[in-house]
CHARMM-style PDB file with segment names, atoms N, HN, CA, C and O in Angstrom:
ATOM      1  N   MET     1      82.967 111.469 101.243  1.00  0.00      PROA
ATOM      2  CA  MET     1      82.198 110.386 101.801  1.00  0.00      PROA
ATOM      3  C   MET     1      81.076 109.975 100.862  1.00  0.00      PROA
ATOM      4  O   MET     1      80.721 108.799 100.784  1.00  0.00      PROA
ATOM      5  N   GLU     2      80.526 110.936 100.156  1.00  0.00      PROA
ATOM      6  HN  GLU     2      80.815 111.892 100.219  1.00  0.00      PROA
ATOM      7  CA  GLU     2      79.433 110.639  99.235  1.00  0.00      PROA
ATOM      8  C   GLU     2      79.907 109.761  98.077  1.00  0.00      PROA
ATOM      9  O   GLU     2      79.119 109.026  97.483  1.00  0.00      PROA
ATOM     10  N   GLN     3      81.194 109.845  97.764  1.00  0.00      PROA
ATOM     11  HN  GLN     3      81.835 110.442  98.246  1.00  0.00      PROA
ATOM     12  CA  GLN     3      81.741 109.027  96.682  1.00  0.00      PROA
ATOM     13  C   GLN     3      81.801 107.556  97.073  1.00  0.00      PROA
ATOM     14  O   GLN     3      81.803 106.685  96.203  1.00  0.00      PROA
ATOM     15  N   LEU     4      81.851 107.270  98.372  1.00  0.00      PROA
ATOM     16  HN  LEU     4      81.849 107.978  99.078  1.00  0.00      PROA
ATOM     17  CA  LEU     4      81.952 105.893  98.843  1.00  0.00      PROA
ATOM     18  C   LEU     4      80.624 105.152  98.813  1.00  0.00      PROA
ATOM     19  O   LEU     4      80.610 103.922  98.756  1.00  0.00      PROA
ATOM     20  N   LEU     5      79.524 105.861  98.850  1.00  0.00      PROA
ATOM     21  HN  LEU     5      79.535 106.860  98.896  1.00  0.00      PROA
ATOM     22  CA  LEU     5      78.225 105.206  98.927  1.00  0.00      PROA
ATOM     23  C   LEU     5      77.936 104.257  97.764  1.00  0.00      PROA
ATOM     24  O   LEU     5      77.428 103.164  98.012  1.00  0.00      PROA
ATOM     25  N   PRO     6      78.228 104.607  96.514  1.00  0.00      PROA
ATOM     26  CA  PRO     6      77.989 103.643  95.435  1.00  0.00      PROA
ATOM     27  C   PRO     6      78.843 102.375  95.579  1.00  0.00      PROA
ATOM     28  O   PRO     6      78.403 101.283  95.219  1.00  0.00      PROA
ATOM     29  N   TYR     7      80.045 102.525  96.098  1.00  0.00      PROA
ATOM     30  HN  TYR     7      80.403 103.412  96.390  1.00  0.00      PROA
ATOM     31  CA  TYR     7      80.914 101.362  96.264  1.00  0.00      PROA
ATOM     32  C   TYR     7      80.398 100.423  97.350  1.00  0.00      PROA
ATOM     33  O   TYR     7      80.558  99.206  97.262  1.00  0.00      PROA
ATOM     34  N   ILE     8      79.781 101.000  98.369  1.00  0.00      PROA
ATOM     35  HN  ILE     8      79.651 101.989  98.441  1.00  0.00      PROA
ATOM     36  CA  ILE     8      79.242 100.155  99.441  1.00  0.00      PROA
ATOM     37  C   ILE     8      78.189  99.205  98.885  1.00  0.00      PROA
ATOM     38  O   ILE     8      78.164  98.028  99.245  1.00  0.00      PROA
ATOM     39  N   SER     9      77.334  99.698  98.023  1.00  0.00      PROA
ATOM     40  HN  SER     9      77.354 100.654  97.731  1.00  0.00      PROA
ATOM     41  CA  SER     9      76.291  98.827  97.464  1.00  0.00      PROA
ATOM     42  C   SER     9      76.866  97.836  96.461  1.00  0.00      PROA
ATOM     43  O   SER     9      76.292  96.767  96.255  1.00  0.00      PROA
ATOM     44  N   GLU    10      77.999  98.177  95.828  1.00  0.00      PROA
ATOM     45  HN  GLU    10      78.466  99.045  95.996  1.00  0.00      PROA
ATOM     46  CA  GLU    10      78.578  97.281  94.824  1.00  0.00      PROA
ATOM     47  C   GLU    10      79.451  96.187  95.439  1.00  0.00      PROA
ATOM     48  O   GLU    10      79.295  95.016  95.093  1.00  0.00      PROA
ATOM     49  N   VAL    11      80.353  96.540  96.329  1.00  0.00      PROA
ATOM     50  HN  VAL    11      80.480  97.491  96.610  1.00  0.00      PROA
ATOM     51  CA  VAL    11      81.326  95.571  96.821  1.00  0.00      PROA
ATOM     52  C   VAL    11      81.140  95.193  98.280  1.00  0.00      PROA
ATOM     53  O   VAL    11      81.765  94.244  98.753  1.00  0.00      PROA
ATOM     54  N   GLY    12      80.327  95.888  98.973  1.00  0.00      PROA
ATOM     55  HN  GLY    12      79.820  96.659  98.589  1.00  0.00      PROA
ATOM     56  CA  GLY    12      80.062  95.534 100.350  1.00  0.00      PROA
ATOM     57  C   GLY    12      80.797  96.408 101.345  1.00  0.00      PROA
ATOM     58  O   GLY    12      81.858  96.970 101.073  1.00  0.00      PROA
ATOM     59  N   PHE    13      80.192  96.490 102.489  1.00  0.00      PROA
ATOM     60  HN  PHE    13      79.330  96.033 102.710  1.00  0.00      PROA
ATOM     61  CA  PHE    13      80.691  97.349 103.549  1.00  0.00      PROA
ATOM     62  C   PHE    13      82.092  96.974 104.033  1.00  0.00      PROA
ATOM     63  O   PHE    13      82.919  97.874 104.181  1.00  0.00      PROA
ATOM     64  N   PRO    14      82.408  95.705 104.289  1.00  0.00      PROA
ATOM     65  CA  PRO    14      83.739  95.382 104.805  1.00  0.00      PROA
ATOM     66  C   PRO    14      84.874  95.779 103.870  1.00  0.00      PROA
ATOM     67  O   PRO    14      85.926  96.226 104.327  1.00  0.00      PROA
ATOM     68  N   ILE    15      84.675  95.623 102.587  1.00  0.00      PROA
ATOM     69  HN  ILE    15      83.820  95.260 102.215  1.00  0.00      PROA
ATOM     70  CA  ILE    15      85.716  95.983 101.622  1.00  0.00      PROA
ATOM     71  C   ILE    15      85.925  97.490 101.595  1.00  0.00      PROA
ATOM     72  O   ILE    15      87.061  97.958 101.522  1.00  0.00      PROA
ATOM     73  N   VAL    16      84.860  98.236 101.653  1.00  0.00      PROA
ATOM     74  HN  VAL    16      83.937  97.855 101.712  1.00  0.00      PROA
ATOM     75  CA  VAL    16      84.972  99.696 101.638  1.00  0.00      PROA
ATOM     76  C   VAL    16      85.679 100.192 102.895  1.00  0.00      PROA
ATOM     77  O   VAL    16      86.522 101.086 102.819  1.00  0.00      PROA
ATOM     78  N   VAL    17      85.345  99.624 104.039  1.00  0.00      PROA
ATOM     79  HN  VAL    17      84.660  98.898 104.101  1.00  0.00      PROA
ATOM     80  CA  VAL    17      86.005 100.024 105.288  1.00  0.00      PROA
ATOM     81  C   VAL    17      87.495  99.697 105.216  1.00  0.00      PROA
ATOM     82  O   VAL    17      88.327 100.506 105.627  1.00  0.00      PROA
ATOM     83  N   THR    18      87.832  98.527 104.701  1.00  0.00      PROA
ATOM     84  HN  THR    18      87.156  97.870 104.367  1.00  0.00      PROA
ATOM     85  CA  THR    18      89.229  98.135 104.571  1.00  0.00      PROA
ATOM     86  C   THR    18      89.989  99.097 103.668  1.00  0.00      PROA
ATOM     87  O   THR    18      91.091  99.522 104.016  1.00  0.00      PROA
ATOM     88  N   LEU    19      89.432  99.445 102.532  1.00  0.00      PROA
ATOM     89  HN  LEU    19      88.537  99.100 102.249  1.00  0.00      PROA
ATOM     90  CA  LEU    19      90.084 100.375 101.614  1.00  0.00      PROA
ATOM     91  C   LEU    19      90.251 101.751 102.239  1.00  0.00      PROA
ATOM     92  O   LEU    19      91.279 102.402 102.049  1.00  0.00      PROA
ATOM     93  N   TYR    20      89.255 102.191 102.977  1.00  0.00      PROA
ATOM     94  HN  TYR    20      88.420 101.663 103.131  1.00  0.00      PROA
ATOM     95  CA  TYR    20      89.336 103.493 103.639  1.00  0.00      PROA
ATOM     96  C   TYR    20      90.460 103.502 104.680  1.00  0.00      PROA
ATOM     97  O   TYR    20      91.241 104.451 104.747  1.00  0.00      PROA
ATOM     98  N   LEU    21      90.536 102.459 105.474  1.00  0.00      PROA
ATOM     99  HN  LEU    21      89.901 101.688 105.419  1.00  0.00      PROA
ATOM    100  CA  LEU    21      91.578 102.389 106.499  1.00  0.00      PROA
ATOM    101  C   LEU    21      92.966 102.277 105.883  1.00  0.00      PROA
ATOM    102  O   LEU    21      93.913 102.884 106.383  1.00  0.00      PROA
ATOM    103  N   LEU    22      93.098 101.513 104.807  1.00  0.00      PROA
ATOM    104  HN  LEU    22      92.328 101.021 104.401  1.00  0.00      PROA
ATOM    105  CA  LEU    22      94.387 101.408 104.126  1.00  0.00      PROA
ATOM    106  C   LEU    22      94.818 102.761 103.562  1.00  0.00      PROA
ATOM    107  O   LEU    22      95.997 103.110 103.599  1.00  0.00      PROA
ATOM    108  N   HSD    23      93.872 103.501 103.053  1.00  0.00      PROA
ATOM    109  HN  HSD    23      92.913 103.217 103.023  1.00  0.00      PROA
ATOM    110  CA  HSD    23      94.176 104.827 102.514  1.00  0.00      PROA
ATOM    111  C   HSD    23      94.668 105.762 103.621  1.00  0.00      PROA
ATOM    112  O   HSD    23      95.613 106.524 103.417  1.00  0.00      PROA
ATOM    113  N   ARG    24      94.035 105.705 104.784  1.00  0.00      PROA
ATOM    114  HN  ARG    24      93.268 105.085 104.951  1.00  0.00      PROA
ATOM    115  CA  ARG    24      94.420 106.575 105.901  1.00  0.00      PROA
ATOM    116  C   ARG    24      95.771 106.206 106.481  1.00  0.00      PROA
ATOM    117  O   ARG    24      96.523 107.087 106.897  1.00  0.00      PROA
ATOM    118  N   ILE    25      96.092 104.933 106.518  1.00  0.00      PROA
ATOM    119  HN  ILE    25      95.480 104.217 106.181  1.00  0.00      PROA
ATOM    120  CA  ILE    25      97.324 104.496 107.172  1.00  0.00      PROA
ATOM    121  C   ILE    25      98.539 104.598 106.255  1.00  0.00      PROA
ATOM    122  O   ILE    25      99.674 104.482 106.716  1.00  0.00      PROA
ATOM    123  N   GLU    26      98.309 104.814 104.969  1.00  0.00      PROA
ATOM    124  HN  GLU    26      97.387 104.908 104.595  1.00  0.00      PROA
ATOM    125  CA  GLU    26      99.423 104.860 104.013  1.00  0.00      PROA
ATOM    126  C   GLU    26     100.456 105.933 104.377  1.00  0.00      PROA
ATOM    127  O   GLU    26     101.658 105.671 104.332  1.00  0.00      PROA
ATOM    128  N   ALA    27     100.006 107.112 104.730  1.00  0.00      PROA
ATOM    129  HN  ALA    27      99.029 107.324 104.767  1.00  0.00      PROA
ATOM    130  CA  ALA    27     100.934 108.199 105.076  1.00  0.00      PROA
ATOM    131  C   ALA    27     101.716 107.866 106.342  1.00  0.00      PROA
ATOM    132  O   ALA    27     102.904 108.172 106.445  1.00  0.00      PROA
ATOM    133  N   LYS    28     101.048 107.244 107.297  1.00  0.00      PROA
ATOM    134  HN  LYS    28     100.082 106.996 107.214  1.00  0.00      PROA
ATOM    135  CA  LYS    28     101.736 106.884 108.536  1.00  0.00      PROA
ATOM    136  C   LYS    28     102.783 105.814 108.284  1.00  0.00      PROA
ATOM    137  O   LYS    28     103.853 105.843 108.893  1.00  0.00      PROA
ATOM    138  N   LEU    29     102.498 104.879 107.406  1.00  0.00      PROA
ATOM    139  HN  LEU    29     101.630 104.855 106.912  1.00  0.00      PROA
ATOM    140  CA  LEU    29     103.471 103.841 107.078  1.00  0.00      PROA
ATOM    141  C   LEU    29     104.673 104.424 106.349  1.00  0.00      PROA
ATOM    142  O   LEU    29     105.801 103.980 106.561  1.00  0.00      PROA
ATOM    143  N   THR    30     104.446 105.400 105.502  1.00  0.00      PROA
ATOM    144  HN  THR    30     103.529 105.761 105.329  1.00  0.00      PROA
ATOM    145  CA  THR    30     105.545 106.061 104.794  1.00  0.00      PROA
ATOM    146  C   THR    30     106.456 106.777 105.789  1.00  0.00      PROA
ATOM    147  O   THR    30     107.680 106.698 105.683  1.00  0.00      PROA
ATOM    148  N   THR    31     105.863 107.470 106.745  1.00  0.00      PROA
ATOM    149  HN  THR    31     104.869 107.535 106.831  1.00  0.00      PROA
ATOM    150  CA  THR    31     106.644 108.152 107.765  1.00  0.00      PROA
ATOM    151  C   THR    31     107.434 107.171 108.606  1.00  0.00      PROA
ATOM    152  O   THR    31     108.602 107.411 108.913  1.00  0.00      PROA
ATOM    153  N   LEU    32     106.812 106.077 108.978  1.00  0.00      PROA
ATOM    154  HN  LEU    32     105.864 105.882 108.729  1.00  0.00      PROA
ATOM    155  CA  LEU    32     107.491 105.049 109.764  1.00  0.00      PROA
ATOM    156  C   LEU    32     108.656 104.442 108.996  1.00  0.00      PROA
ATOM    157  O   LEU    32     109.727 104.220 109.560  1.00  0.00      PROA
ATOM    158  N   ASN    33     108.451 104.174 107.717  1.00  0.00      PROA
ATOM    159  HN  ASN    33     107.581 104.355 107.259  1.00  0.00      PROA
ATOM    160  CA  ASN    33     109.503 103.621 106.870  1.00  0.00      PROA
ATOM    161  C   ASN    33     110.687 104.582 106.768  1.00  0.00      PROA
ATOM    162  O   ASN    33     111.840 104.160 106.861  1.00  0.00      PROA
ATOM    163  N   ASP    34     110.409 105.857 106.580  1.00  0.00      PROA
ATOM    164  HN  ASP    34     109.473 106.200 106.505  1.00  0.00      PROA
ATOM    165  CA  ASP    34     111.482 106.854 106.513  1.00  0.00      PROA
ATOM    166  C   ASP    34     112.253 106.930 107.830  1.00  0.00      PROA
ATOM    167  O   ASP    34     113.476 107.070 107.832  1.00  0.00      PROA
ATOM    168  N   SER    35     111.537 106.839 108.941  1.00  0.00      PROA
ATOM    169  HN  SER    35     110.544 106.725 108.940  1.00  0.00      PROA
ATOM    170  CA  SER    35     112.197 106.876 110.250  1.00  0.00      PROA
ATOM    171  C   SER    35     113.106 105.676 110.448  1.00  0.00      PROA
ATOM    172  O   SER    35     114.220 105.812 110.955  1.00  0.00      PROA
ATOM    173  N   ILE    36     112.639 104.516 110.054  1.00  0.00      PROA
ATOM    174  HN  ILE    36     111.735 104.406 109.643  1.00  0.00      PROA
ATOM    175  CA  ILE    36     113.441 103.299 110.205  1.00  0.00      PROA
ATOM    176  C   ILE    36     114.679 103.359 109.321  1.00  0.00      PROA
ATOM    177  O   ILE    36     115.761 102.950 109.741  1.00  0.00      PROA
ATOM    178  N   GLN    37     114.529 103.861 108.109  1.00  0.00      PROA
ATOM    179  HN  GLN    37     113.650 104.193 107.767  1.00  0.00      PROA
ATOM    180  CA  GLN    37     115.670 103.950 107.214  1.00  0.00      PROA
ATOM    181  C   GLN    37     116.692 104.969 107.695  1.00  0.00      PROA
ATOM    182  O   GLN    37     117.883 104.808 107.430  1.00  0.00      PROA
ATOM    183  N   GLY    38     116.261 106.014 108.394  1.00  0.00      PROA
ATOM    184  HN  GLY    38     115.293 106.145 108.609  1.00  0.00      PROA
ATOM    185  CA  GLY    38     117.171 107.031 108.895  1.00  0.00      PROA
ATOM    186  C   GLY    38     117.794 106.690 110.238  1.00  0.00      PROA
ATOM    187  O   GLY    38     118.681 107.401 110.710  1.00  0.00      PROA
ATOM    188  N   LEU    39     117.341 105.617 110.852  1.00  0.00      PROA
ATOM    189  HN  LEU    39     116.620 105.040 110.469  1.00  0.00      PROA
ATOM    190  CA  LEU    39     117.823 105.249 112.180  1.00  0.00      PROA
ATOM    191  C   LEU    39     119.324 104.952 112.229  1.00  0.00      PROA
ATOM    192  O   LEU    39     119.977 105.421 113.161  1.00  0.00      PROA
ATOM    193  N   PRO    40     119.907 104.214 111.300  1.00  0.00      PROA
ATOM    194  CA  PRO    40     121.361 103.969 111.382  1.00  0.00      PROA
ATOM    195  C   PRO    40     122.186 105.259 111.371  1.00  0.00      PROA
ATOM    196  O   PRO    40     123.152 105.380 112.124  1.00  0.00      PROA
ATOM    197  N   ALA    41     121.817 106.202 110.540  1.00  0.00      PROA
ATOM    198  HN  ALA    41     121.032 106.103 109.929  1.00  0.00      PROA
ATOM    199  CA  ALA    41     122.560 107.464 110.493  1.00  0.00      PROA
ATOM    200  C   ALA    41     122.410 108.225 111.809  1.00  0.00      PROA
ATOM    201  O   ALA    41     123.373 108.814 112.300  1.00  0.00      PROA
ATOM    202  N   GLU    42     121.226 108.215 112.370  1.00  0.00      PROA
ATOM    203  HN  GLU    42     120.443 107.737 111.972  1.00  0.00      PROA
ATOM    204  CA  GLU    42     120.991 108.892 113.645  1.00  0.00      PROA
ATOM    205  C   GLU    42     121.795 108.241 114.770  1.00  0.00      PROA
ATOM    206  O   GLU    42     122.348 108.933 115.624  1.00  0.00      PROA
ATOM    207  N   LEU    43     121.857 106.919 114.765  1.00  0.00      PROA
ATOM    208  HN  LEU    43     121.407 106.357 114.071  1.00  0.00      PROA
ATOM    209  CA  LEU    43     122.639 106.210 115.783  1.00  0.00      PROA
ATOM    210  C   LEU    43     124.132 106.505 115.639  1.00  0.00      PROA
ATOM    211  O   LEU    43     124.827 106.670 116.641  1.00  0.00      PROA
ATOM    212  N   ARG    44     124.627 106.572 114.407  1.00  0.00      PROA
ATOM    213  HN  ARG    44     124.062 106.438 113.593  1.00  0.00      PROA
ATOM    214  CA  ARG    44     126.036 106.930 114.189  1.00  0.00      PROA
ATOM    215  C   ARG    44     126.320 108.333 114.715  1.00  0.00      PROA
ATOM    216  O   ARG    44     127.354 108.572 115.337  1.00  0.00      PROA
ATOM    217  N   GLU    45     125.399 109.253 114.464  1.00  0.00      PROA
ATOM    218  HN  GLU    45     124.558 109.059 113.958  1.00  0.00      PROA
ATOM    219  CA  GLU    45     125.582 110.628 114.933  1.00  0.00      PROA
ATOM    220  C   GLU    45     125.599 110.687 116.454  1.00  0.00      PROA
ATOM    221  O   GLU    45     126.422 111.390 117.040  1.00  0.00      PROA
ATOM    222  N   GLN    46     124.708 109.962 117.087  1.00  0.00      PROA
ATOM    223  HN  GLN    46     124.040 109.390 116.611  1.00  0.00      PROA
ATOM    224  CA  GLN    46     124.667 109.923 118.561  1.00  0.00      PROA
ATOM    225  C   GLN    46     125.953 109.322 119.126  1.00  0.00      PROA
ATOM    226  O   GLN    46     126.499 109.813 120.114  1.00  0.00      PROA
ATOM    227  N   LEU    47     126.421 108.263 118.493  1.00  0.00      PROA
ATOM    228  HN  LEU    47     125.977 107.864 117.691  1.00  0.00      PROA
ATOM    229  CA  LEU    47     127.662 107.624 118.942  1.00  0.00      PROA
ATOM    230  C   LEU    47     128.843 108.565 118.791  1.00  0.00      PROA
ATOM    231  O   LEU    47     129.720 108.609 119.654  1.00  0.00      PROA
ATOM    232  N   TYR    48     128.870 109.323 117.690  1.00  0.00      PROA
ATOM    233  HN  TYR    48     128.158 109.288 116.989  1.00  0.00      PROA
ATOM    234  CA  TYR    48     129.946 110.287 117.459  1.00  0.00      PROA
ATOM    235  C   TYR    48     129.923 111.390 118.515  1.00  0.00      PROA
ATOM    236  O   TYR    48     130.980 111.838 118.959  1.00  0.00      PROA
ATOM    237  N   MET    49     128.723 111.838 118.925  1.00  0.00      PROA
ATOM    238  HN  MET    49     127.864 111.474 118.564  1.00  0.00      PROA
ATOM    239  CA  MET    49     128.613 112.894 119.932  1.00  0.00      PROA
ATOM    240  C   MET    49     129.075 112.408 121.303  1.00  0.00      PROA
ATOM    241  O   MET    49     129.596 113.197 122.092  1.00  0.00      PROA
ATOM    242  N   ILE    50     128.892 111.135 121.594  1.00  0.00      PROA
ATOM    243  HN  ILE    50     128.469 110.494 120.954  1.00  0.00      PROA
ATOM    244  CA  ILE    50     129.302 110.590 122.890  1.00  0.00      PROA
ATOM    245  C   ILE    50     130.822 110.544 122.973  1.00  0.00      PROA
ATOM    246  O   ILE    50     131.392 110.837 124.025  1.00  0.00      PROA
ATOM    247  N   LYS    51     131.483 110.181 121.883  1.00  0.00      PROA
ATOM    248  HN  LYS    51     131.020 109.943 121.029  1.00  0.00      PROA
ATOM    249  CA  LYS    51     132.950 110.066 121.882  1.00  0.00      PROA
ATOM    250  C   LYS    51     133.588 111.385 121.795  1.00  0.00      PROA
ATOM    251  OT1 LYS    51     134.815 111.477 121.781  1.00  0.00      PROA
TER     252      LYS     51
END
């Protein structure tokens, strides 16, 4: 957090908050992307188990 203080005075509070939130959400977006890409295979497996 102490590393962010110089940036707040240089670029402004809204930009720093935006960068912080983007950094936090990056991992969640990666997980979501992996889940979406794996969905067709999971659906095929479920369909195979039903038959």
